[in-house]
Backbone bond lengths (Angstrom), bond angles and torsions (degrees), N, CA, C in turn:
res aa  C-N    CA-C-N  psi(-1)  N-CA   C-N-CA  omega(-1)  CA-C   N-CA-C  phi
1 M - - - 1.451 - - 1.528 111.05 -
2 T 1.331 115.93 -48.79 1.457 120.42 179.82 1.515 110.88 -61.91
3 K 1.314 117.09 -38.02 1.447 122.03 -179.87 1.533 110.70 -63.63
4 R 1.348 117.58 -41.34 1.464 122.01 178.87 1.522 111.36 -64.04
5 I 1.317 116.73 -44.90 1.466 120.70 -179.91 1.516 109.47 -63.25
6 H 1.314 116.81 -45.64 1.456 121.31 -179.87 1.522 110.32 -60.81
7 S 1.303 117.81 -46.73 1.456 123.62 179.57 1.523 110.48 -63.30
8 S 1.316 116.74 -41.48 1.460 122.15 179.04 1.527 110.69 -63.52
9 R 1.325 117.67 -42.82 1.469 121.70 179.59 1.520 111.18 -65.52
10 I 1.337 116.71 -38.08 1.459 120.31 178.42 1.527 109.75 -64.11
11 K 1.335 117.31 -43.44 1.466 121.14 178.14 1.528 110.44 -62.08
12 Q 1.337 116.08 -42.59 1.462 121.37 179.27 1.528 110.60 -60.67
13 L 1.314 117.16 -47.12 1.462 121.87 178.90 1.521 111.30 -62.73
14 A 1.331 116.78 -41.10 1.464 120.83 179.83 1.524 110.54 -62.14
15 V 1.336 117.05 -45.36 1.466 121.23 179.11 1.527 110.24 -62.83
16 T 1.334 116.62 -43.56 1.463 120.93 179.10 1.527 110.75 -60.19
17 C 1.328 117.15 -45.69 1.468 121.40 -179.90 1.523 111.68 -63.22
18 V 1.340 116.67 -44.44 1.456 120.68 -179.50 1.525 110.29 -63.90
19 C 1.332 116.77 -46.47 1.473 120.54 -179.73 1.523 110.65 -64.13
20 G 1.328 115.94 -42.71 1.467 119.75 178.49 1.509 111.32 -62.88
21 G 1.333 117.40 -42.12 1.462 121.79 178.30 1.510 112.19 -63.62
22 L 1.329 116.59 -43.25 1.464 120.27 176.70 1.520 111.24 -62.89
23 G 1.329 115.16 -42.14 1.464 119.40 179.01 1.511 111.67 -60.84
24 L 1.328 117.08 -45.24 1.461 120.44 178.95 1.520 111.05 -64.90
25 A 1.322 116.97 -39.61 1.461 120.66 179.24 1.528 111.12 -63.96
26 L 1.332 116.77 -32.86 1.461 120.92 -179.41 1.526 112.69 -89.81
27 G 1.331 117.82 -0.69 1.455 120.62 178.00 1.505 113.95 92.40
28 Y 1.303 119.04 15.62 1.449 122.95 178.02 1.519 108.57 -103.18
29 S 1.310 116.30 152.46 1.458 118.44 172.65 1.518 108.33 -102.10
30 V 1.331 117.12 145.53 1.455 121.45 -178.53 1.518 108.80 -58.63
31 G 1.326 116.92 130.61 1.455 121.28 179.35 1.516 112.70 88.77
32 D 1.307 118.56 -5.32 1.453 122.56 -179.63 1.520 108.50 -107.46
33 S 1.327 116.50 131.12 1.458 119.46 -175.88 1.517 113.43 -88.95
34 S 1.331 118.03 -4.09 1.459 119.38 -179.76 1.518 110.50 -131.55
35 A 1.312 116.00 150.44 1.463 120.59 179.75 1.525 109.56 -68.36
36 Q 1.318 116.46 147.90 1.458 121.70 175.96 1.525 107.68 -67.82
37 M 1.303 116.57 121.69 1.454 120.87 -178.57 1.526 109.53 -82.77
38 A 1.317 115.87 152.78 1.463 120.32 175.10 1.527 108.06 -67.23
39 A 1.313 115.77 146.40 1.465 120.76 179.36 1.530 110.16 -65.75
40 P 1.337 117.54 138.65 1.469 119.68 179.82 1.525 111.41 -68.69
41 T 1.328 116.00 147.83 1.465 121.90 -179.41 1.530 112.45 -107.51
42 E 1.326 116.60 2.83 1.467 119.87 176.93 1.522 110.19 -148.45
43 H 1.332 114.39 155.33 1.458 119.99 175.22 1.524 108.66 -76.27
44 K 1.322 115.58 148.43 1.467 120.83 177.11 1.524 107.11 -146.75
45 G 1.332 117.15 123.29 1.455 121.06 176.75 1.513 113.92 65.68
46 V 1.340 117.38 39.77 1.464 121.93 -177.55 1.523 109.58 -117.89
47 S 1.328 116.12 133.11 1.465 120.43 173.69 1.528 109.03 -129.29
48 V 1.327 115.60 147.77 1.461 121.97 -175.99 1.522 109.00 -127.46
49 K 1.334 115.86 130.64 1.461 121.28 177.20 1.526 108.24 -121.84
50 A 1.341 116.64 121.00 1.462 121.38 177.44 1.526 108.83 -70.35
51 L 1.341 116.56 131.99 1.467 121.27 -179.15 1.525 112.74 -111.37
52 G 1.317 116.93 -29.17 1.454 120.06 -179.50 1.509 110.98 -179.18
53 E 1.350 114.99 160.98 1.453 119.84 -176.92 1.522 110.52 -151.42
54 V 1.336 115.59 138.23 1.461 121.25 169.30 1.526 105.07 -98.90
55 S 1.311 116.88 121.62 1.459 122.20 -171.42 1.528 113.20 -68.07
56 E 1.324 114.68 162.66 1.461 121.89 174.69 1.528 110.07 -58.71
57 E 1.315 115.95 -42.76 1.470 121.03 -180.00 1.534 110.92 -59.14
58 S 1.307 116.50 -44.21 1.460 120.57 -179.26 1.530 111.47 -68.03
59 L 1.323 117.74 -44.13 1.465 120.71 178.99 1.532 111.01 -61.74
60 K 1.329 115.99 -38.12 1.471 119.87 178.72 1.527 110.12 -66.27
61 A 1.323 117.30 -45.58 1.469 121.30 -178.42 1.531 111.76 -69.23
62 Q 1.323 117.62 -38.23 1.460 121.14 -174.71 1.526 113.98 -81.17
63 I 1.342 116.13 -43.44 1.466 118.13 -174.76 1.529 113.96 -132.16
64 G 1.318 117.26 6.81 1.459 120.40 177.07 1.519 114.70 76.33
65 L 1.318 117.34 17.72 1.466 120.96 -179.29 1.524 108.70 -94.91
66 E 1.310 115.61 110.33 1.453 121.26 -176.01 1.531 110.75 -104.61
67 G 1.336 116.19 141.18 1.457 121.41 175.82 1.524 114.69 88.41
68 Y 1.341 116.82 9.42 1.460 121.30 -178.36 1.515 111.19 -132.57
69 I 1.349 114.90 159.15 1.457 122.33 171.40 1.527 108.11 -126.23
70 L 1.324 115.92 157.09 1.464 122.43 172.15 1.515 105.46 -108.48
71 Q 1.316 116.62 123.81 1.465 119.25 -176.22 1.520 111.78 -129.56
72 M 1.335 114.41 152.69 1.455 121.58 174.39 1.525 107.37 -123.98
73 R 1.351 114.64 131.61 1.461 120.30 -177.91 1.522 109.90 -136.50
74 A 1.312 116.11 154.85 1.461 122.17 170.04 1.522 105.88 -103.61
75 V 1.332 116.31 118.24 1.463 121.31 -179.21 1.529 107.41 -111.63
76 T 1.328 115.08 120.29 1.468 120.91 -179.12 1.522 109.58 -109.54
77 V 1.330 114.76 130.89 1.462 122.03 176.19 1.528 106.32 -112.48
78 E 1.311 115.91 118.28 1.462 121.95 -178.43 1.534 110.54 -70.78
79 P 1.334 118.03 162.51 1.467 120.50 176.49 1.531 110.34 -53.41
80 G 1.319 116.30 130.33 1.457 121.14 -178.33 1.526 113.46 79.43
81 G 1.323 116.71 0.76 1.461 121.02 -178.03 1.517 112.91 -82.62
82 Q 1.343 114.78 173.61 1.453 120.23 -178.52 1.523 110.91 -156.74
83 I 1.327 115.11 152.62 1.458 122.97 170.81 1.522 105.79 -108.56
84 K 1.334 116.78 128.24 1.465 120.52 -174.05 1.527 112.45 -65.68
85 K 1.314 115.01 161.82 1.462 122.58 177.89 1.528 109.22 -59.99
86 H 1.331 115.20 131.44 1.457 120.60 179.07 1.527 109.46 -155.41
87 D 1.334 115.98 166.76 1.466 119.30 179.26 1.524 110.20 -118.30
88 H 1.315 114.84 172.77 1.468 121.17 179.81 1.523 111.17 -128.19
89 A 1.326 116.53 32.50 1.465 121.81 -177.85 1.528 111.81 -55.01
90 T 1.337 117.64 -33.63 1.474 121.19 -178.76 1.526 111.95 -124.67
91 R 1.338 117.91 13.22 1.473 121.33 -176.80 1.522 110.92 -138.00
92 P 1.325 118.67 80.37 1.465 119.18 178.24 1.526 110.86 -68.58
93 G 1.320 115.47 151.52 1.455 118.48 179.43 1.515 112.73 -167.68
94 L 1.326 114.34 173.68 1.458 123.48 177.21 1.525 107.78 -135.63
95 V 1.336 116.56 142.88 1.462 121.30 179.63 1.523 108.88 -130.28
96 K 1.331 116.16 127.75 1.464 122.82 173.91 1.523 107.62 -118.28
97 I 1.311 116.47 124.88 1.458 120.46 179.50 1.525 109.06 -74.95
98 L 1.330 116.33 125.19 1.465 122.28 -179.09 1.525 112.18 -92.63
99 S 1.336 115.76 -36.67 1.462 120.04 179.12 1.521 109.08 -149.96
100 G 1.318 115.27 146.38 1.455 119.78 178.50 1.515 112.95 78.09
101 E 1.337 114.93 -151.00 1.462 120.45 -172.68 1.525 110.98 -148.10
102 W 1.324 115.47 129.17 1.461 122.01 173.08 1.517 107.59 -107.40
103 I 1.324 116.03 140.77 1.458 121.00 170.07 1.514 105.87 -108.71
104 E 1.326 115.36 114.41 1.458 121.23 179.42 1.531 108.76 -88.21
105 G 1.324 115.89 122.54 1.452 121.30 174.88 1.517 109.76 -98.07
106 T 1.317 116.42 141.26 1.468 122.70 174.93 1.524 107.14 -138.72
107 P 1.326 117.49 168.80 1.464 118.84 176.10 1.536 112.72 -58.25
108 N 1.337 117.99 -19.15 1.462 122.12 -178.81 1.524 113.97 -97.06
109 G 1.331 118.52 -0.17 1.461 120.26 179.91 1.515 112.06 134.20
110 E 1.322 115.50 -161.16 1.466 121.51 -176.62 1.523 111.23 -123.71
111 Q 1.337 114.62 151.74 1.458 121.05 175.73 1.517 107.92 -140.52
112 T 1.327 116.11 139.22 1.457 121.44 -179.23 1.517 110.49 -95.76
113 F 1.325 115.56 134.65 1.464 122.62 175.42 1.516 107.37 -125.24
114 N 1.338 117.11 134.50 1.461 119.75 178.29 1.518 110.43 -142.04
115 A 1.327 114.71 172.36 1.457 121.66 -175.29 1.524 112.91 -67.73
116 A 1.319 117.37 -21.48 1.464 121.10 -176.05 1.534 113.44 -77.68
117 T 1.333 117.42 -13.14 1.466 119.51 -178.24 1.523 110.83 -109.87
118 E 1.328 115.58 161.67 1.463 120.33 177.63 1.518 112.40 -86.98
119 A 1.324 118.46 -5.21 1.459 122.44 -176.81 1.533 111.06 -63.34
120 V 1.320 114.97 146.07 1.464 121.81 175.46 1.518 109.35 -124.44
121 I 1.315 115.05 156.69 1.460 120.93 172.45 1.523 106.16 -88.25
122 V 1.318 116.52 123.06 1.466 121.88 179.02 1.526 107.77 -99.94
123 E 1.323 115.66 122.47 1.464 121.61 -178.99 1.533 108.61 -106.42
124 H 1.334 115.80 93.92 1.465 121.23 -177.69 1.526 110.02 -104.61
125 K 1.326 116.70 -174.79 1.461 122.34 -173.55 1.524 114.09 -58.91
126 D 1.327 118.84 -25.93 1.463 122.08 -178.50 1.527 113.79 -99.66
127 T 1.326 117.08 3.51 1.466 120.27 -176.41 1.523 112.01 -72.01
128 V 1.322 115.40 126.52 1.463 124.21 168.53 1.520 103.91 -131.35
129 H 1.344 116.39 119.55 1.464 118.68 -176.13 1.512 112.31 -156.13
130 W 1.340 114.74 176.83 1.447 125.03 177.01 1.520 106.86 -151.92
131 V 1.326 117.14 169.51 1.470 120.48 -175.48 1.527 110.22 -135.87
132 Y 1.332 114.72 142.81 1.468 122.23 172.37 1.527 108.98 -124.04
133 N 1.334 115.87 149.11 1.459 121.83 165.81 1.523 105.68 -116.74
134 R 1.327 116.36 104.73 1.467 121.47 -177.89 1.522 111.97 -100.01
135 T 1.332 116.79 15.49 1.458 120.63 -179.39 1.527 110.36 -99.69
136 D 1.316 115.38 -177.41 1.465 121.53 178.71 1.525 112.35 -97.98
137 E 1.329 117.31 5.03 1.461 122.28 -178.04 1.525 110.42 -122.75
138 P 1.342 118.40 147.87 1.470 119.81 173.45 1.533 109.84 -60.25
139 A 1.318 116.36 149.68 1.465 121.91 179.58 1.524 108.54 -128.02
140 T 1.335 116.17 127.58 1.462 120.74 -176.54 1.510 110.98 -118.35
141 G 1.330 114.78 132.18 1.458 121.47 176.10 1.515 110.12 -114.06
142 L 1.330 116.00 141.01 1.458 122.84 173.32 1.527 105.92 -88.84
143 V 1.333 116.92 113.21 1.460 122.75 -173.88 1.523 109.33 -110.48
144 C 1.335 115.39 121.14 1.466 121.14 179.24 1.521 107.44 -121.54
145 G 1.323 117.25 124.29 1.459 118.75 -177.14 1.509 113.01 -156.81
146 I 1.329 113.63 164.60 1.462 122.39 176.03 1.512 107.33 -101.55
147 T 1.330 116.70 128.37 1.460 120.74 -179.93 1.529 110.68 -134.26
148 K 1.323 115.22 155.55 1.456 120.16 177.36 1.523 109.45 -68.13
149 V 1.331 115.74 147.06 1.453 120.81 176.17 1.507 107.38 -70.68
150 K 1.326 116.41 136.35 1.463 121.36 -177.79 1.499 111.10 -87.18
């Protein structure tokens, strides 16, 4: 009995390793049913509406931060739309999905964010990401961030 279980587990592990190796060789990640897509290089189906701003003057007077503004925007990604690959090395921010669903792509994979959860996208100094809307409905995120004055 022990010999059968041991032999069965070895076969199971061998199959898992072979399938995982083939998947990696073909560009798939184990447990993922779709190939990792290349990051988009342009925006498609994206609209931005300014909702509010804390001025450079106010940020300087309140917290000593000069040359920046704090802004809040509603960013809508239409069905099939995308936000191109970008970083946040100098632009920290937070994103809460208000309606629909965004799929955030990163060099490490994808994560889904939607209006039904409390999760937010945190845009810190090491963030490099992009966004897809793979649904049939527009998806809007409330984006709050600090940016340099133009």
